[in-house]
N, C-alpha and C positions, 0 to 999 in steps of 0.2 A: 504494500499499499504506499509506504513512505517513499519508496523508489519511484513509483508513479506520479506521486506530487512532485518530487525533486525534478523528474524528467520533463513534466509540464510547465513547472516554473522556469527551468533553465531554457526550454524551447520559447516560452513567451518573452523572456529577456532578450534571448538572440533575436528574435523576431522584431523586437521594439527598437533595436538599435538602428540608427539611420545611416550610420558611417561605418565602414569596415574597421576592423581592429588596427591599430597603429603599429606597424611592424618595428619601428624603431622607438617605441614607447619607452623602454628602459634608459636608452641613450638620451631621450628628451628629459626624462625625470633627472637623470645624473647631471646633465648639463645645467638644469635650473637650480637643483640644489647645490651644486658647486658655485654658481652665480650668488646664491643667498648666503651660504657657509663658508665659501672657499675651501682651502685645502683641509679643513677640519672634516668636512663631509667625506672627502676621499680617504682621509687617514683612518676613518672607521673600517674600511675594508682592505686597505693596504697591506701587503705581506712582505713587500720589498723584493720579492721575486720576480724577475722579469720574464715573460713569455718569449716566445720566438719573435713575435713582433715588437718586442720592447715594452709592451703594456704590461701593468702589474696584474699579476695572476689572481690575486685577491679581488681586485676592482672587476675584473673580467668576470670573475665567478659570481660576484654580487650582481652584477648586470644581468647575468644570465638567470639568476634566481628572480631578480625584479622582473625581468621579462616574462618569466613563465607566470608570475603573479597577475601581470597586466595583460595577459593574453586575451581575456575575454572582454576587455573594455575597449570601446570603440574610441577613435581618434578624438571625437568631440568631447567626450568624458574626460579623457586625459588632458587635452588642451585646457578644458575649464579648470581642472583641479591644479593646473600649474600657473593659473593667474595670480 
């Protein structure tokens, strides 16, 4: 029963979205938060270990986790939240 309710609610939320999900939502969030809080924001995630492209592996990992969490939000919601 609860699975049906969850499925119906999820479908209704997806149908109500007027814009597609924002593919680079995590990047946008990280840019905005870095703008608001500076290096303090990135230092929360930084490990000091550089990946093959020179990016901090902790920040890359955090962005991936945020991207997963933001995957169902359309671009309008993300943009509104970043105002």
